[in-house]
Every structure is written in C-alpha cells, then in structure tokens.
C-alpha positions as CSV (number, residue, x, y, z in Angstrom):
1,M,20.2,10.4,11.2
2,T,18.1,11.4,14.2
3,R,14.5,12.4,14.0
4,T,11.9,12.9,16.7
5,P,9.2,10.2,16.3
6,R,5.7,11.6,15.6
7,R,3.9,9.8,18.4
8,V,0.7,10.1,20.4
9,H,1.7,11.4,23.8
10,C,-1.8,11.7,25.3
11,G,-4.8,9.6,26.4
12,I,-6.2,7.6,23.6
13,T,-9.8,8.8,23.1
14,A,-10.3,12.1,25.1
15,M,-7.5,13.9,23.4
16,W,-8.3,13.2,19.8
17,G,-10.6,16.3,19.5
18,L,-7.9,18.5,20.8
19,A,-5.4,17.1,18.4
20,I,-7.5,17.7,15.4
21,A,-8.5,21.2,16.6
22,A,-4.8,22.0,16.6
23,F,-4.3,20.6,13.1
24,A,-3.6,23.6,10.9
25,W,-3.1,22.0,7.5
26,P,-5.5,23.3,4.8
27,A,-8.4,21.2,3.5
28,F,-8.1,19.5,0.2
29,G,-7.7,22.1,-2.5
30,A,-7.2,25.0,-0.1
31,G,-4.1,26.9,0.5
32,R,-2.6,26.6,-3.0
33,A,-1.6,29.9,-4.6
34,A,-3.5,30.5,-7.8
35,G,-0.5,30.3,-10.0
36,A,0.9,27.2,-8.3
37,K,-2.0,24.8,-9.2
38,P,-0.8,22.1,-11.5
39,S,-2.0,22.4,-15.1
40,I,-2.1,18.6,-15.6
41,E,-4.2,16.0,-14.0
42,P,-2.6,14.0,-11.2
43,L,-2.3,10.3,-10.6
44,Q,-4.9,9.5,-8.0
45,I,-4.4,6.8,-5.3
46,Y,-7.2,5.8,-2.9
47,F,-6.3,3.8,0.2
48,V,-9.7,2.2,1.0
49,D,-10.3,1.2,4.6
50,V,-11.0,-2.5,4.6
51,E,-10.3,-3.0,8.2
52,G,-6.8,-4.6,8.2
53,G,-7.0,-6.0,4.6
54,Q,-5.9,-4.1,1.5
55,A,-7.6,-2.3,-1.3
56,T,-5.6,0.4,-3.1
57,L,-7.1,2.0,-6.2
58,F,-4.8,3.8,-8.7
59,V,-6.4,6.0,-11.3
60,T,-4.1,7.3,-14.1
61,R,-4.4,10.6,-16.0
62,E,-5.6,8.5,-18.9
63,R,-8.5,7.3,-16.8
64,Q,-7.2,3.7,-16.5
65,S,-7.6,2.1,-13.2
66,L,-5.8,-0.6,-11.2
67,L,-7.1,-1.9,-7.9
68,V,-4.6,-3.8,-5.7
69,D,-6.6,-6.3,-3.7
70,T,-10.3,-6.4,-2.7
71,G,-10.4,-6.7,1.1
72,W,-12.6,-9.3,2.9
73,A,-15.7,-11.3,1.9
74,G,-18.8,-11.0,4.0
75,N,-19.5,-8.1,6.4
76,N,-22.7,-7.3,4.4
77,N,-20.6,-6.2,1.4
78,R,-18.8,-3.6,3.5
79,D,-15.5,-3.8,1.6
80,A,-17.0,-4.0,-1.9
81,D,-19.2,-1.0,-1.1
82,R,-16.3,1.0,0.1
83,I,-14.2,0.2,-3.0
84,V,-17.1,1.1,-5.3
85,A,-17.6,4.4,-3.4
86,A,-13.9,5.2,-4.0
87,A,-14.2,4.4,-7.7
88,K,-17.3,6.6,-8.0
89,K,-15.4,9.4,-6.2
90,A,-12.7,9.1,-8.9
91,G,-15.4,9.2,-11.6
92,L,-15.0,5.6,-12.7
93,G,-17.8,3.4,-14.1
94,K,-15.5,0.3,-14.2
95,I,-12.2,-0.9,-12.9
96,D,-9.9,-1.9,-15.7
97,Y,-7.5,-4.2,-13.7
98,V,-7.9,-5.9,-10.3
99,L,-4.5,-7.2,-9.0
100,I,-4.7,-10.0,-6.4
101,T,-1.4,-10.0,-4.6
102,H,-2.1,-13.4,-3.0
103,F,-5.1,-15.5,-2.0
104,H,-5.5,-14.8,1.7
105,E,-9.0,-13.8,2.7
106,D,-8.1,-10.2,3.6
107,H,-6.7,-9.6,0.1
108,A,-8.7,-11.8,-2.3
109,G,-11.9,-12.3,-0.3
110,G,-13.9,-9.4,-1.7
111,A,-13.4,-10.2,-5.4
112,P,-16.8,-11.9,-6.0
113,Q,-18.8,-9.2,-4.2
114,L,-16.9,-6.4,-6.0
115,A,-17.5,-8.0,-9.4
116,A,-21.2,-8.1,-8.6
117,K,-21.2,-4.3,-8.1
118,I,-19.0,-2.8,-10.7
119,P,-17.7,-4.0,-14.1
120,I,-14.1,-5.3,-14.1
121,G,-11.9,-5.7,-17.2
122,A,-9.2,-8.2,-16.1
123,F,-7.7,-9.9,-13.0
124,I,-4.0,-10.2,-12.4
125,D,-2.5,-12.7,-10.0
126,H,0.6,-14.9,-9.3
127,G,-0.9,-18.2,-10.4
128,E,-2.0,-21.2,-8.3
129,N,-2.9,-21.1,-4.6
130,R,0.2,-22.4,-2.8
131,E,-1.5,-22.9,0.6
132,P,-3.8,-25.8,0.1
133,T,-4.0,-26.8,3.8
134,D,-5.5,-23.6,5.0
135,A,-9.3,-23.8,4.8
136,A,-10.0,-20.1,4.6
137,T,-7.5,-19.6,1.8
138,V,-8.9,-22.6,-0.1
139,E,-12.4,-21.1,0.2
140,R,-11.3,-17.8,-1.2
141,W,-9.3,-19.5,-4.0
142,R,-12.3,-21.5,-5.0
143,A,-14.6,-18.5,-5.0
144,Y,-12.0,-16.7,-7.2
145,Q,-11.9,-19.6,-9.6
146,Q,-15.6,-19.7,-9.9
147,L,-15.6,-16.0,-10.7
148,L,-13.0,-16.6,-13.5
149,A,-15.0,-19.5,-14.8
150,T,-17.8,-17.2,-15.8
151,G,-15.7,-16.2,-18.8
152,K,-16.4,-12.5,-18.2
153,Y,-12.9,-11.6,-17.3
154,K,-9.4,-11.7,-18.8
155,R,-6.9,-13.3,-16.5
156,I,-3.2,-12.3,-16.5
157,V,-0.7,-14.4,-14.6
158,A,2.2,-12.1,-13.9
159,K,5.9,-13.0,-13.5
160,P,8.8,-11.0,-12.1
161,G,10.0,-8.6,-14.7
162,D,6.6,-8.2,-16.4
163,V,5.3,-4.7,-17.0
164,L,1.5,-4.4,-16.4
165,P,-0.5,-3.2,-19.4
166,L,-1.5,0.2,-17.9
167,R,-1.5,3.5,-19.7
168,G,-0.1,6.4,-17.8
169,L,2.3,4.7,-15.5
170,R,4.9,1.9,-15.5
171,A,4.1,-0.9,-13.0
172,T,6.9,-3.5,-13.0
173,V,6.4,-6.8,-11.3
174,V,9.3,-7.5,-8.9
175,S,7.9,-10.5,-7.0
176,A,5.4,-13.3,-7.8
177,D,4.8,-16.9,-6.7
178,G,8.0,-17.0,-4.6
179,A,10.3,-15.6,-7.3
180,T,11.9,-12.2,-7.5
181,I,13.6,-10.1,-10.2
182,S,17.3,-10.9,-10.6
183,E,18.4,-7.7,-12.4
184,P,18.1,-4.2,-11.0
185,L,15.4,-1.7,-12.0
186,P,16.6,1.6,-13.3
187,G,18.1,3.5,-10.4
188,G,18.9,0.3,-8.5
189,G,21.8,-2.1,-8.4
190,Q,24.1,-0.6,-5.7
191,E,25.5,-2.6,-2.9
192,N,23.3,-2.4,0.2
193,A,25.3,-1.6,3.3
194,F,22.4,-2.5,5.5
195,C,22.7,-6.2,4.5
196,K,25.7,-6.7,6.7
197,D,23.6,-6.7,9.9
198,A,20.6,-8.6,8.3
199,Q,19.3,-11.5,10.3
200,P,18.4,-14.7,8.5
201,F,14.6,-15.3,8.3
202,P,13.1,-18.8,7.8
203,E,11.3,-19.4,4.5
204,D,7.6,-18.6,4.9
205,Q,5.3,-21.5,4.0
206,T,2.1,-19.5,3.3
207,E,0.7,-17.5,0.4
208,N,2.4,-14.4,1.9
209,R,5.8,-15.1,0.3
210,R,4.0,-15.7,-3.0
211,S,2.8,-12.0,-3.0
212,L,2.7,-10.3,-6.4
213,G,4.7,-7.1,-5.7
214,T,5.2,-4.1,-8.0
215,V,7.3,-1.0,-8.3
216,I,5.3,1.8,-9.9
217,Q,7.0,4.6,-11.8
218,F,5.1,7.8,-12.6
219,G,7.4,10.3,-14.0
220,T,10.1,10.7,-11.4
221,L,7.8,9.4,-8.6
222,R,8.4,5.8,-7.4
223,I,6.0,3.7,-5.3
224,V,6.5,0.2,-4.0
225,D,3.7,-2.2,-3.0
226,L,4.7,-5.8,-2.2
227,G,1.4,-7.1,-0.6
228,D,2.3,-9.3,2.3
229,L,5.8,-10.3,1.0
230,T,7.8,-11.8,3.9
231,R,11.3,-11.0,5.1
232,D,12.8,-14.0,3.4
233,E,11.7,-12.7,0.0
234,E,12.2,-9.0,0.8
235,T,15.9,-9.8,1.4
236,K,16.3,-11.2,-2.1
237,L,15.2,-7.8,-3.5
238,V,17.8,-5.8,-1.6
239,C,20.7,-8.0,-0.6
240,P,23.5,-8.0,-1.4
241,R,22.4,-5.4,-4.0
242,N,19.4,-3.1,-3.8
243,L,17.6,-4.1,-7.0
244,L,14.8,-1.7,-6.4
245,G,16.5,1.6,-5.5
246,Q,15.0,4.2,-3.3
247,V,11.3,5.1,-3.5
248,D,9.1,8.0,-2.6
249,I,6.1,6.1,-1.3
250,Y,6.1,2.8,0.5
251,I,2.8,1.0,0.8
252,V,3.8,-0.8,4.0
253,S,4.0,-4.6,3.5
254,H,1.8,-6.9,5.5
255,H,-0.1,-4.2,7.3
256,G,3.0,-3.3,9.3
257,W,3.6,-6.7,10.8
258,D,7.1,-7.8,11.7
259,Q,7.0,-10.9,9.4
260,S,7.8,-8.3,6.8
261,N,9.5,-4.8,7.0
262,S,13.1,-5.9,7.8
263,P,15.6,-3.2,8.5
264,A,17.7,-4.3,5.5
265,F,14.7,-3.8,3.2
266,V,13.1,-0.7,4.6
267,N,16.4,1.2,5.1
268,A,17.5,0.3,1.5
269,I,14.3,1.6,-0.2
270,A,14.4,4.6,2.2
271,P,10.9,5.9,1.5
272,R,10.0,9.6,2.0
273,V,6.4,8.6,3.0
274,A,5.0,5.3,4.2
275,V,1.2,4.4,4.2
276,M,0.2,1.5,6.5
277,D,-3.0,-0.5,5.7
278,N,-3.5,-1.6,9.2
279,G,-6.6,-2.3,11.3
280,A,-7.2,-1.3,14.9
281,N,-6.3,-4.8,16.0
282,K,-4.3,-6.0,13.0
283,G,-0.8,-5.0,11.9
284,G,1.3,-2.1,13.3
285,T,3.7,-4.3,15.2
286,P,5.7,-2.0,17.4
287,S,9.1,-3.4,16.3
288,A,8.1,-3.0,12.6
289,W,6.7,0.5,13.3
290,D,10.0,1.5,14.8
291,I,11.9,0.3,11.7
292,I,9.7,2.3,9.4
293,E,9.6,5.4,11.6
294,H,13.3,5.6,11.9
295,S,14.2,4.8,8.3
296,P,16.8,7.2,6.8
297,R,14.7,9.5,4.6
298,L,11.2,9.1,6.2
299,E,9.3,12.4,6.4
300,D,6.0,10.9,7.5
301,L,4.2,7.7,8.3
302,W,0.4,7.6,7.7
303,Q,-1.9,5.0,9.2
304,L,-5.4,3.9,8.2
305,H,-6.1,3.1,11.9
306,Y,-4.8,3.9,15.3
307,S,-3.1,0.7,16.4
308,N,-4.4,-0.6,19.7
309,A,-1.3,-2.8,20.1
310,G,1.0,0.2,19.5
311,G,-0.3,2.4,22.3
312,E,1.1,5.8,22.9
313,A,4.6,5.0,21.9
314,H,3.9,3.4,18.5
315,N,1.3,5.5,16.8
316,V,1.7,8.7,14.8
317,R,-0.1,11.9,15.6
318,A,-3.8,12.1,15.1
319,E,-3.7,14.1,11.9
320,F,-1.7,11.3,10.2
321,I,-4.3,8.6,11.1
322,A,-7.6,8.1,9.1
323,N,-9.5,6.2,11.8
324,P,-9.1,7.0,15.5
325,P,-10.1,4.7,18.3
326,G,-13.8,4.1,18.4
327,P,-16.6,2.7,16.1
328,D,-15.8,1.7,12.6
329,A,-16.1,4.8,10.4
330,G,-14.3,3.6,7.2
331,H,-12.2,6.7,6.5
332,G,-9.5,6.4,4.0
333,L,-6.4,8.2,2.8
334,E,-5.8,9.6,-0.7
335,I,-2.7,10.7,-2.6
336,L,-2.6,13.0,-5.6
337,A,0.8,12.7,-7.5
338,W,2.4,14.6,-10.3
339,P,5.1,13.3,-12.7
340,D,7.7,15.8,-11.4
341,G,7.7,13.9,-8.1
342,R,5.4,16.2,-6.1
343,F,2.6,14.6,-4.2
344,E,-0.1,15.4,-1.7
345,V,-1.5,13.1,1.0
346,I,-5.1,13.8,2.1
347,N,-6.8,12.5,5.2
348,D,-10.5,11.8,4.4
349,R,-11.5,12.2,8.0
350,T,-10.0,15.6,8.7
351,H,-9.8,16.9,5.1
352,G,-6.3,18.0,6.0
353,S,-3.5,17.5,3.6
354,K,0.2,17.7,3.3
355,T,2.2,18.3,0.2
356,Y,5.7,16.9,-0.5
357,A,8.0,18.7,-2.8
358,P,9.8,16.9,-5.7
359,Q,12.9,15.1,-4.6
360,A,15.0,12.8,-6.6
361,A,15.5,9.3,-5.0
362,Q,19.0,8.4,-4.1
363,V,20.2,4.8,-4.0
364,H,22.5,3.4,-1.3
C-alpha cells in the first residue's frame, strides 16, 4: 500500500502561521449536523503534554478515570498542574486509578506532586523496580514507595491477562514486569506474516522492558498503550502469532524512539491513528517515524510536539501537531470515542478536529 506521507515541506517557524491559516477543519463541536450528534456520552482521552514523558487520562461514560503515568517530578509542579487541569476540564474531582507503566522518571516522577493536588483512589504498577543501578530511577522508586507507605492508597500489582477494575471499558494487561500474555485476545491469534523479516533485538536491561502495557476495548474501538515496551518484548506479542490483533488507536510506544516500534509489531497491529507522546528534543526517531507513518492502515499520525530531530522529512503537517517549534506552551490532544468505533481527535492548540468513521479491525 502506498500513501503520501504527511510531512512538513516548509521552513520550521515562519510557515506555521500559514499552515494553520489554511487548516479548514471545524472547531470542536462545530460542523456536526444536528441529527448526527451522538445521543450517548463518549469515552474521553486526554493526552497531557508533559514534555516527552507520558500522562494519558481516560474518563469513561460512567465517570471513572484512569491516568496512565504522571510525567516528570520538579519543574515547579508543571506536569502535576497540567494533569489536574485536564482532570478539571473533564469534570473530575479525583482520579480513580493511576497506572505507572514503569519507574523511569518521565513516567513515575510526578506521582507525589500529583497526589498532593488531587485525590487518587489506587495505584497500579508492575511490581518491584528492576533497575537498581540507575540513580534517577531509584530516586523515583523511593518517592513512590514513600507515597504508598502513607496508607492512603490501594495498590494493585498487575500481571499479564489481568483485567483492570474499570467500569465502562475493558482494559486487559498484555505485558508487565518482563512477561507477556501467551494466549490471544479476542480478534487476535493469526499468524503474522511480518515476522519473517523481523530482526532480532537484544534483551533490554532497563525498566522499559518491564512496562505495564494494556489493550483497551470500548465497544468495537480498540486502543493499545504499552508504555516504553522495547522491541524484544513487543515481538513476543506479535510473533509468530499476532496475539493482540489490529487496533484503531496506537499510543506510540517509547515516545516514538527506535528502541520500540519494530516493523513486525507496528505492521501487525496496523493502527488507523497513532498518537506520539514526544517532546521537541525527545522521541520521534526518524526510522521509527517512518515505520509508523507507512504502516498498512494508518490514516493519520498525531504528535504532541514538532520533533527537532525529525526536520522537514519526519514531522506531520502543522495541524496534526499540538506544539510547534518555540516556547513551551503545554498544548495537548484529546480524543472523544463512541462504542460503535467512531472517534474524534482534537488539537487543543488549533481547536481543529478530525472525525474517523467506524471501521472494524482486521487481523493479519
């Protein structure tokens, strides 16, 4: 399948205003015919800009909430404040579950600051820190342990195959602490033709390969978020059989770095839309960007930041990027999703949106 990549073909800063001026999508809520507006509440997903970390907030129609990761510590409470702002935008007074994919500082670092600003019901993680020689990771792990030691929070240690206790969606754990599911999810299990060209990847020795990854099912809509799961573990999920099946939305692993996002994996899950939690100077490796951008069913790739490393050839068009080059503005992306598989992606910076019609996933 051949598609024309959606790239920036102009000067980095001067042309952004022109690009947005030409952006004709309607603002959020505009452009829907009166009779076409859904009669049921959507699943809300907020991609909070934590500058190359991760913080993704899910809010179900039943008003239960799941936050995947907490961004960085420090920075004058920047990331905690941005997460709380997203929660308030969603009408939340608390966060029911905070899932820590792994204990690196860009994922677990903001937990204590966040807990000081908004009530949290429970934390979910993969177990012990497995990177005891990295000082920054140990510091974040100790801070997390101190938070749990207060006794204010329930802790859930998740294993592959577990289903998270959320009302309104089904979130199945597919990877945790270096282990992966061994049996296919519904819709998965077919032989993966992309495995024949898969290159071996050495076993990662960091917390990344311990990432707690989930596949989220909401009606017919399917979303995958594997944290920073590395290629050695990704392969176990899709080779020789694709245990996950195809998905609608791929929350791009590892900020778009090439330690993750192997062709065998990305082509097997074949997302329709990918959302990359990158920073201006973190993630968005050109080789990984190419793999995602040219995957078989991809309609659009969205980025939280313009990638300075990507340059003109490896960034999507301006309207698909929340934060252009320039000072930190903290813009995010949002998704509204309905159980029939329809979903809408909204750029908080431009207020432009794009709607994707329902389409049943097909499994290779």
